[in-house]
C-alpha positions as CSV (number, residue, x, y, z in Angstrom):
1,M,0.0,0.0,0.0
2,S,3.0,2.3,0.2
3,V,3.0,2.8,-3.5
4,L,-0.6,4.0,-3.2
5,K,0.5,6.5,-0.6
6,R,3.3,7.8,-2.9
7,L,0.9,7.9,-5.9
8,A,-1.6,10.0,-3.9
9,G,1.2,12.4,-2.8
10,E,2.5,12.8,-6.4
11,T,-1.0,13.2,-7.8
12,A,-1.4,16.1,-5.4
13,I,2.0,17.7,-6.3
14,Y,1.7,17.3,-10.0
15,G,-1.9,18.3,-9.9
16,I,-1.4,21.5,-7.8
17,P,-0.3,23.7,-10.7
18,S,-3.0,22.4,-12.9
19,I,-5.6,22.8,-10.2
20,V,-4.4,26.3,-9.3
21,G,-4.2,27.3,-12.9
22,R,-7.5,26.1,-14.1
23,F,-9.2,27.2,-10.9
24,L,-7.9,30.7,-11.5
25,N,-9.0,30.4,-15.1
26,W,-12.4,29.5,-13.6
27,W,-12.2,32.9,-11.9
28,L,-11.4,34.5,-15.2
29,T,-14.7,33.3,-16.5
30,P,-16.7,36.0,-14.7
31,L,-14.1,38.5,-15.7
32,Y,-14.6,37.7,-19.3
33,A,-18.4,37.7,-18.8
34,W,-18.4,41.2,-17.2
35,M,-15.9,42.7,-19.7
36,F,-17.0,41.1,-22.9
37,L,-20.2,40.3,-24.7
38,P,-21.3,36.7,-24.8
39,G,-20.5,36.5,-28.4
40,E,-16.8,37.4,-27.6
41,F,-16.7,34.7,-25.0
42,G,-18.0,32.3,-27.6
43,I,-15.1,33.4,-29.9
44,L,-12.6,32.6,-27.2
45,S,-14.0,29.2,-26.6
46,N,-14.1,28.5,-30.4
47,V,-10.5,29.4,-31.0
48,L,-9.3,27.5,-28.0
49,A,-11.1,24.4,-29.3
50,Y,-9.0,24.6,-32.5
51,V,-5.9,25.1,-30.3
52,A,-6.6,21.9,-28.4
53,F,-6.5,19.9,-31.6
54,L,-3.3,21.6,-32.7
55,Q,-1.6,20.8,-29.4
56,V,-2.2,17.1,-29.9
57,L,-1.1,17.3,-33.5
58,L,2.2,19.0,-32.8
59,T,3.2,16.6,-30.1
60,Y,2.1,13.5,-32.1
61,G,2.3,11.1,-29.2
62,M,5.9,11.9,-28.4
63,E,5.3,12.5,-24.7
64,T,4.0,8.9,-24.1
65,S,6.7,7.5,-26.4
66,Y,9.3,9.3,-24.4
67,F,8.0,7.8,-21.1
68,R,8.0,4.3,-22.7
69,F,11.5,4.4,-24.3
70,A,13.3,6.6,-21.7
71,S,12.2,4.3,-18.8
72,R,13.5,1.2,-20.6
73,S,16.6,2.6,-22.3
74,D,20.2,2.6,-21.0
75,N,20.7,6.0,-22.7
76,S,17.7,8.0,-21.7
77,D,19.5,11.2,-22.6
78,K,19.6,10.1,-26.3
79,V,15.9,9.4,-26.1
80,F,15.3,12.9,-24.7
81,Q,17.4,14.6,-27.3
82,T,15.7,12.8,-30.1
83,A,12.2,13.6,-28.9
84,F,12.9,17.2,-28.0
85,S,14.7,17.9,-31.3
86,S,12.0,16.3,-33.3
87,L,9.3,18.4,-31.7
88,T,11.4,21.6,-32.0
89,V,11.8,21.1,-35.7
90,T,8.1,20.5,-36.4
91,A,7.2,23.4,-34.1
92,I,9.4,25.8,-36.0
93,L,8.0,24.6,-39.3
94,F,4.5,25.1,-38.0
95,I,5.3,28.7,-36.9
96,L,6.5,29.5,-40.4
97,F,3.4,28.0,-41.9
98,V,1.0,30.0,-39.6
99,V,2.8,33.3,-40.2
100,S,2.9,32.8,-43.9
101,F,-0.8,31.9,-44.2
102,S,-2.3,33.8,-41.3
103,K,-4.9,35.7,-43.3
104,T,-6.1,32.6,-45.1
105,L,-6.3,30.6,-41.8
106,S,-8.2,33.4,-40.0
107,G,-10.7,33.6,-42.8
108,W,-11.1,29.8,-42.7
109,V,-12.0,29.7,-39.0
110,G,-14.4,32.7,-39.4
111,Y,-12.4,35.6,-38.0
112,P,-10.8,37.3,-41.1
113,E,-10.5,40.6,-39.3
114,H,-8.2,39.2,-36.6
115,S,-5.4,37.3,-38.3
116,E,-3.1,38.4,-35.5
117,F,-5.1,36.1,-33.1
118,I,-4.2,33.2,-35.3
119,V,-0.5,34.1,-35.4
120,W,-0.4,34.5,-31.6
121,M,-2.1,31.2,-30.8
122,G,-0.1,29.4,-33.5
123,I,3.2,30.5,-31.9
124,T,1.8,29.6,-28.5
125,V,0.9,26.0,-29.6
126,A,4.3,25.6,-31.1
127,V,6.2,26.8,-28.0
128,D,4.0,24.6,-25.8
129,A,5.0,21.6,-28.0
130,M,8.7,22.4,-27.5
131,T,8.3,22.3,-23.7
132,T,6.4,19.0,-23.6
133,I,9.4,16.7,-23.4
134,P,11.3,18.8,-20.8
135,F,8.2,18.7,-18.6
136,A,7.9,15.0,-19.3
137,R,11.5,14.4,-18.2
138,L,10.8,16.2,-14.9
139,R,8.0,13.8,-14.3
140,L,10.1,10.7,-15.2
141,Q,12.9,11.9,-13.0
142,R,10.4,12.4,-10.2
143,K,11.1,16.1,-9.7
144,P,7.5,17.1,-8.9
145,M,8.5,20.3,-7.1
146,K,10.4,21.7,-10.1
147,F,7.6,20.6,-12.3
148,A,5.1,22.4,-10.1
149,L,7.2,25.6,-9.9
150,F,7.5,25.9,-13.7
151,K,3.8,25.3,-14.1
152,I,2.9,27.8,-11.5
153,I,5.1,30.5,-13.0
154,N,3.4,29.8,-16.4
155,I,0.0,30.1,-14.8
156,G,0.9,33.2,-12.8
157,V,2.2,35.1,-15.8
158,N,-1.0,34.2,-17.8
159,I,-3.3,35.3,-15.0
160,L,-1.5,38.5,-14.2
161,L,-1.4,39.5,-17.9
162,N,-5.2,38.8,-18.2
163,L,-5.9,41.0,-15.2
164,F,-3.5,43.7,-16.4
165,W,-4.9,44.0,-20.0
166,I,-8.6,43.0,-19.5
167,L,-9.3,44.6,-16.1
168,L,-6.7,47.1,-15.0
169,C,-6.0,49.0,-18.2
170,P,-9.6,49.7,-19.3
171,K,-10.5,50.8,-15.8
172,V,-7.5,53.1,-15.4
173,L,-7.8,54.6,-18.9
174,Q,-11.5,55.2,-18.5
175,A,-10.7,57.4,-15.5
176,N,-7.4,58.8,-16.8
177,P,-7.1,58.6,-20.6
178,D,-3.6,60.2,-20.5
179,S,-2.2,57.5,-18.2
180,F,1.1,55.8,-19.4
181,L,-1.0,52.6,-19.7
182,Q,-2.2,53.9,-23.1
183,Y,1.1,52.8,-24.6
184,F,0.4,49.2,-23.5
185,Y,-3.3,48.8,-24.3
186,S,-5.5,49.1,-27.4
187,K,-9.3,48.7,-27.1
188,D,-9.4,47.2,-30.6
189,I,-7.6,44.1,-29.4
190,G,-10.3,43.2,-26.9
191,I,-10.6,39.5,-26.3
192,G,-7.3,39.1,-28.1
193,Y,-5.5,40.0,-25.0
194,A,-6.5,36.6,-23.6
195,F,-4.6,35.0,-26.5
196,L,-1.6,37.3,-26.1
197,A,-1.4,36.4,-22.4
198,Y,-1.2,32.7,-23.4
199,L,1.6,33.5,-25.8
200,I,3.8,35.4,-23.4
201,S,3.4,32.9,-20.6
202,S,4.4,30.0,-22.9
203,V,7.5,31.9,-24.0
204,V,8.4,32.5,-20.4
205,T,8.1,28.8,-19.7
206,L,10.4,27.9,-22.5
207,L,13.0,30.4,-21.2
208,L,12.9,28.7,-17.8
209,F,14.1,25.5,-19.4
210,M,16.9,27.1,-21.4
211,P,19.6,26.8,-18.7
212,E,18.8,23.1,-18.3
213,L,18.8,22.5,-22.1
214,K,22.1,24.4,-22.3
215,F,21.5,25.2,-25.9
216,R,22.5,21.7,-26.9
217,K,22.7,20.9,-30.6
218,M,19.6,19.2,-31.9
219,I,20.5,15.5,-32.1
220,I,18.1,13.1,-33.7
221,D,18.9,9.4,-33.6
222,R,17.1,8.1,-36.7
223,S,16.5,4.6,-35.4
224,V,15.2,5.8,-32.0
225,L,13.0,8.3,-33.7
226,I,11.4,5.7,-36.0
227,E,10.7,3.4,-33.1
228,M,9.2,6.3,-31.1
229,L,7.0,7.4,-34.0
230,R,5.9,3.9,-34.6
231,Y,4.9,3.5,-31.0
232,G,3.4,7.0,-30.8
233,W,1.3,7.3,-33.9
234,P,-1.7,5.5,-32.3
235,I,-1.3,7.8,-29.4
236,L,-1.7,10.7,-31.8
237,I,-4.8,9.2,-33.2
238,V,-6.1,8.6,-29.6
239,G,-5.3,12.3,-28.8
240,L,-7.0,13.7,-31.9
241,A,-10.1,11.5,-31.4
242,G,-10.0,12.4,-27.7
243,M,-10.1,16.1,-28.7
244,V,-13.1,15.3,-30.8
245,N,-14.8,14.0,-27.7
246,M,-13.7,17.0,-25.6
247,N,-13.8,20.0,-27.9
248,I,-15.5,19.3,-31.2
249,D,-18.8,20.5,-29.7
250,K,-17.3,24.0,-29.3
251,I,-16.5,24.0,-33.0
252,L,-19.8,22.4,-34.2
253,I,-22.3,24.3,-32.1
254,P,-21.9,27.6,-34.0
255,E,-22.4,25.6,-37.2
256,L,-25.3,23.4,-36.2
257,I,-27.7,25.5,-34.3
258,P,-30.1,26.6,-37.0
259,S,-31.5,29.8,-35.7
260,G,-30.9,32.6,-33.1
261,D,-27.4,33.5,-32.1
262,P,-25.3,30.2,-32.1
263,V,-22.1,31.9,-30.9
264,H,-24.2,33.3,-27.9
265,E,-25.4,29.7,-27.3
266,L,-21.8,28.5,-27.4
267,G,-20.9,31.1,-24.8
268,I,-23.6,29.7,-22.5
269,Y,-22.5,26.1,-23.0
270,S,-18.8,26.9,-22.6
271,A,-19.4,28.9,-19.4
272,N,-21.4,26.1,-17.8
273,S,-18.8,23.6,-18.8
274,K,-16.5,25.5,-16.5
275,L,-18.6,24.3,-13.6
276,A,-17.5,20.7,-14.4
277,I,-13.8,21.8,-14.0
278,L,-13.2,20.0,-10.7
279,M,-13.7,16.6,-12.3
280,S,-11.5,17.3,-15.3
281,L,-8.8,18.8,-12.9
282,F,-8.9,15.6,-10.9
283,V,-8.5,13.4,-13.9
284,Q,-5.7,15.5,-15.3
285,A,-3.8,15.6,-12.0
286,F,-4.2,11.8,-11.7
287,R,-2.9,11.2,-15.2
288,F,0.2,13.3,-14.6
289,S,1.4,10.9,-11.9
290,F,-0.3,7.6,-12.9
291,E,1.5,7.3,-16.3
292,P,5.1,7.4,-15.0
293,F,4.0,5.3,-12.0
294,L,2.5,2.8,-14.5
295,F,5.7,2.3,-16.5
296,S,7.9,2.1,-13.4
297,H,5.9,-0.5,-11.5
298,Y,4.6,-2.8,-14.2
299,K,7.2,-5.5,-13.4
300,N,6.3,-5.7,-9.7
301,E,4.5,-8.9,-8.7
302,D,1.6,-7.1,-7.1
303,S,1.2,-4.5,-9.8
304,K,-2.1,-5.7,-11.1
305,K,-3.5,-5.8,-7.6
306,A,-2.3,-2.2,-7.1
307,Y,-3.9,-1.1,-10.4
308,A,-7.3,-2.6,-9.3
309,V,-7.2,-0.8,-5.9
310,I,-6.2,2.4,-7.6
311,M,-9.2,2.2,-9.8
312,N,-11.5,1.8,-6.7
313,Y,-10.1,5.0,-5.1
314,F,-10.2,6.9,-8.4
315,V,-13.9,6.1,-8.8
316,V,-14.7,7.1,-5.2
317,M,-12.8,10.4,-5.4
318,G,-14.5,11.2,-8.7
319,L,-18.0,10.4,-7.3
320,M,-17.2,12.7,-4.3
321,I,-16.4,15.5,-6.7
322,F,-19.7,14.8,-8.6
323,L,-21.8,14.9,-5.5
324,G,-19.9,18.0,-4.1
325,V,-20.5,20.0,-7.3
326,M,-24.2,19.0,-7.7
327,F,-25.1,19.3,-4.1
328,Y,-23.9,22.9,-4.0
329,I,-24.6,23.9,-7.6
330,D,-26.9,26.7,-6.4
331,I,-23.8,28.4,-5.0
332,I,-21.3,27.4,-7.6
333,K,-23.4,28.6,-10.5
334,F,-22.8,32.3,-9.5
335,F,-19.3,32.0,-10.8
336,I,-20.7,32.4,-14.3
337,G,-22.8,35.4,-13.6
338,S,-26.0,36.5,-11.9
339,S,-29.4,34.9,-12.2
340,T,-30.3,37.5,-14.9
341,S,-27.2,36.9,-17.0
342,G,-28.7,34.1,-19.0
343,Y,-25.9,31.7,-18.3
344,H,-27.8,29.7,-15.6
345,Q,-30.2,28.2,-18.2
346,G,-27.3,25.9,-19.2
347,I,-26.9,24.3,-15.7
348,K,-28.6,21.2,-17.0
349,V,-25.5,20.1,-18.8
350,V,-23.3,20.0,-15.7
351,P,-24.1,16.5,-14.4
352,W,-23.7,15.0,-17.8
353,L,-20.3,16.7,-18.2
354,L,-19.2,15.7,-14.7
355,M,-20.1,12.0,-15.3
356,G,-18.6,12.1,-18.8
357,N,-15.3,13.3,-17.4
358,L,-15.3,10.6,-14.7
359,F,-15.8,7.8,-17.2
360,L,-13.2,9.4,-19.4
361,G,-10.8,9.2,-16.4
362,M,-11.7,5.6,-15.9
363,F,-10.9,4.9,-19.6
364,Y,-7.5,6.6,-19.2
365,T,-6.8,4.5,-16.1
366,Q,-7.7,1.3,-17.9
367,S,-5.5,2.3,-20.8
368,L,-2.6,0.8,-18.9
369,W,-3.1,-2.6,-20.6
370,Y,-2.5,-1.5,-24.2
371,K,0.4,0.8,-23.3
372,L,2.2,-2.0,-21.3
373,T,1.6,-4.6,-24.0
374,D,2.8,-2.1,-26.8
375,Q,-0.6,-2.4,-28.5
376,T,-1.5,1.3,-28.5
377,H,-3.5,0.8,-31.7
378,F,-6.3,-0.5,-29.5
379,G,-6.4,2.9,-27.8
380,A,-6.7,4.5,-31.2
381,R,-9.6,2.2,-32.1
382,F,-11.5,2.8,-28.8
383,T,-11.1,6.6,-29.0
384,I,-12.1,6.6,-32.7
385,I,-15.3,4.8,-31.7
386,G,-15.9,7.5,-29.0
387,A,-15.2,10.2,-31.6
388,A,-17.7,8.7,-34.0
389,I,-20.4,8.7,-31.3
390,T,-19.6,12.3,-30.4
391,L,-19.7,13.4,-34.0
392,A,-22.9,11.5,-34.8
393,V,-24.8,12.7,-31.8
394,N,-23.7,16.3,-32.3
395,I,-24.5,16.4,-36.0
396,I,-27.8,14.7,-35.7
397,I,-29.2,16.0,-32.4
398,V,-27.7,19.4,-31.8
399,P,-30.0,21.0,-34.5
400,M,-32.9,19.7,-32.5
401,M,-31.8,19.9,-28.9
402,G,-29.1,22.5,-29.0
403,Y,-26.0,22.3,-26.8
404,M,-27.7,19.8,-24.4
405,A,-27.0,17.2,-27.1
406,S,-23.3,18.0,-26.9
407,A,-23.2,17.2,-23.2
408,I,-25.1,13.9,-23.6
409,A,-22.8,13.0,-26.5
410,F,-19.7,13.5,-24.4
411,F,-21.2,11.3,-21.6
412,V,-22.2,8.4,-23.9
413,A,-18.9,8.4,-25.8
414,S,-16.9,8.3,-22.5
415,L,-19.1,5.5,-21.1
416,V,-18.9,3.4,-24.3
417,M,-15.1,3.7,-24.5
418,T,-14.6,2.6,-20.9
419,V,-16.8,-0.4,-21.3
420,I,-15.2,-1.6,-24.5
421,S,-11.7,-1.0,-23.2
422,Y,-12.4,-3.1,-20.1
423,F,-13.7,-6.2,-22.0
424,V,-10.9,-6.2,-24.6
425,G,-8.3,-5.5,-21.9
426,Q,-9.3,-8.5,-19.9
427,K,-8.1,-10.7,-22.8
428,Y,-4.7,-9.2,-23.2
429,F,-3.8,-7.9,-19.7
430,P,-6.4,-9.1,-17.2
431,V,-6.7,-7.0,-14.1
432,R,-9.3,-8.1,-11.5
433,Y,-11.1,-4.9,-10.9
434,D,-13.7,-5.1,-8.1
435,L,-16.6,-4.4,-10.4
436,A,-19.2,-5.1,-7.7
437,K,-17.7,-2.6,-5.4
438,I,-17.4,0.0,-8.2
439,A,-21.0,-0.5,-9.2
440,A,-22.1,-0.2,-5.6
441,Y,-20.3,3.2,-5.2
442,F,-22.0,4.4,-8.4
443,A,-25.4,3.2,-7.2
444,V,-25.0,4.9,-3.8
445,A,-23.9,8.2,-5.4
446,I,-26.7,8.3,-8.0
447,V,-29.3,7.5,-5.4
448,L,-28.0,10.3,-3.1
449,F,-28.0,12.7,-6.1
450,I,-31.6,11.8,-7.0
451,V,-32.7,12.2,-3.3
452,S,-31.0,15.7,-3.2
453,E,-32.9,16.8,-6.3
454,Q,-36.2,16.0,-4.5
455,I,-35.4,18.1,-1.5
456,E,-37.5,21.3,-1.4
457,V,-37.2,23.5,1.6
458,E,-37.3,27.3,1.8
459,S,-34.4,27.7,4.2
460,R,-31.1,27.6,2.5
461,L,-29.4,26.7,5.7
462,I,-31.5,23.6,6.2
463,L,-31.2,22.7,2.5
464,Y,-27.4,22.7,2.5
465,G,-27.4,21.0,5.9
466,L,-29.4,18.1,4.4
467,K,-27.2,17.9,1.3
468,T,-24.1,17.9,3.5
469,S,-25.6,15.0,5.5
470,L,-26.1,13.1,2.2
471,F,-22.5,13.8,1.3
472,M,-21.3,12.4,4.6
473,I,-23.4,9.3,4.0
474,F,-21.3,8.6,0.9
475,I,-18.1,9.1,2.8
476,A,-19.3,6.8,5.6
477,V,-20.1,4.1,3.0
478,F,-16.6,4.4,1.5
479,W,-15.0,4.3,4.9
480,Y,-17.0,1.2,5.9
481,F,-15.8,-0.8,2.9
482,E,-12.2,0.5,2.7
483,R,-11.3,1.2,6.3
484,T,-8.9,-1.6,6.7
485,D,-6.8,-0.8,3.6
486,L,-6.9,2.9,4.3
487,K,-5.6,2.4,7.8
488,V,-2.7,0.3,6.4
489,A,-1.9,2.7,3.6
490,F,-1.7,5.9,5.7
491,R,-0.3,4.4,8.9
492,R,2.7,6.2,10.2
493,P,5.8,4.0,10.2
494,Q,6.9,3.1,13.7
495,K,10.3,4.5,14.9
496,G,13.0,2.1,15.5
């Protein structure tokens, strides 16, 4: 159980910068809502959805390939140099392409008057791709504190620049038009300052790695690169298909809603998706630590037993997040505006997105079997199935149901991928997951959620008191079934 304790600790450390960053971005949501029209918020979400696809494309599975080959190689530095050099070359080529065709690209995505947005985000994506392998090496070398420091600096620069350009400059210049800030701010850029903040924070992060890289010559070992690309191309397919599941809705909604203001609808949907952020944060933090843990422990005799126990705890933590958000949604929803803002009409998508993210996390956790057996093509197949479901449901149902169909599509796709991966995985790398216990936890959580939805009392104090009692019931059930293992896992070692 000591490995579980270490995994829990590293999940917290690796997840802190992501949690802090995305939590602060959560606070940027009301900032954008107050400072920009809903249509501009929709533009931000739309462009960032394209960026998500490009991030996967420009890393082309190299991060996971690096973990696999560096952890098994006698010359991990050669693997690092090959992976880093390869990503750097493709990143530079991408920057040249975006700069050369920025006007064409901006017209293609629907914003011909803002080609500079496309250039800024293109450079940002390329620079982020270049720092992927240096960050991966910190994880493989188990340097979580340095990893966290660099991530927090990146996040801090981004947040401060957003506050400076979007909040401080307009307020100061409104009161004092002759302020020196006029040389750093242009009202015409508007929401573009969010993109510019991303760019500068990414460049700062790359500069942080420069002393460690020591401006080494780019060295690419052809044989190593070919093996890494062969191993990683299914990961690329998985990533692209995964982005379809996660972000295609933000690209399709403006195209599929037949009437009204589709970009406005996208703004409502995107804002409410921020309320599901705690689940996606948890999944992301867990993945950061679980993947290197996976490759470093697969030879241990009790590794499969550990994987099964980890799945139990992952599910329980995810369900706690689901219940916590939904029990207190009446408070949390005010992060996306007042009751008259129009955003709250999209609250109905939140439980679907929370559960979708939880099942997606279970799918990622199960993916250990095809990574350890070097059969990553299965991951590509499963994710493609999920992407097909997502596309089909969005294209067919969004014109009828609006953005609600996108939330349901995400949930169904995540569930189907998890189920298929489990049954196929039992053939190639059988892990005895405690399905009965996992199902019981889901059943208890769903029943408690349904009960909470039926509570109708005028007193907010009594309402939240009752919901807190329901939450404690779930914790009590978890403690009852897991108390023995938990006591062993977190028992302090005796001195002497």
